[in-house]
C-alpha positions in Angstrom: 115.2 99.4 88.6 116.4 102.8 89.8 116.6 105.5 87.2 118.4 108.8 87.6 116.3 111.9 87.9 115.4 113.6 84.6 115.9 110.4 82.7 112.7 109.0 81.1 111.7 105.4 81.6 112.3 103.4 78.5 109.4 102.2 76.4 111.1 98.9 75.5 113.6 96.8 77.4 115.8 93.8 76.5 115.0 90.2 77.5 117.5 90.4 80.4 116.0 93.6 81.7 112.4 92.3 81.3 113.3 89.1 83.1 114.9 91.1 85.9 111.8 93.4 86.1 109.6 90.3 86.5 112.0 88.5 88.8 112.1 85.4 86.5 114.8 83.8 84.4 115.2 84.7 80.8 114.1 81.1 80.0 110.9 81.6 81.9 110.4 84.9 80.0 110.9 83.1 76.7 108.3 80.4 77.7 105.8 83.2 78.6 106.5 84.7 75.2 106.0 81.4 73.4 102.7 80.9 75.2 101.5 84.3 74.1 101.3 85.6 77.6 103.8 88.4 77.1 104.2 89.9 73.6 107.5 90.8 72.1 108.5 93.6 69.8 111.0 92.9 67.1 113.4 95.9 66.6 116.0 95.6 63.9 116.7 92.0 64.5 116.5 92.1 68.3 113.6 91.2 70.6 112.4 93.8 73.0 109.6 93.9 75.6 107.2 96.8 76.2 107.3 98.0 79.8 103.5 98.6 79.5 103.0 94.9 78.4 105.1 93.8 81.4 102.9 95.8 83.7 99.8 94.4 82.1 101.1 90.9 82.6 101.6 91.6 86.3 98.1 93.1 86.7 96.6 90.0 85.0 98.5 87.7 87.4 97.3 89.7 90.4 93.7 89.6 89.1 93.9 85.8 88.6 94.6 85.3 92.4 
């Protein structure tokens, strides 16, 4: 995901953005959330995902190899 210069990276992203960041479908992301592998953050009736949690998930996957 390319961000314009001087624009801070978001702390939370939508399910669509999170799935895109992980290169998985939204259904796979939902499954990972249901298994407790990726936590979700409820924000005013919407579900968001922490960019830091997504990075941690990737690092755990790399370490498991």
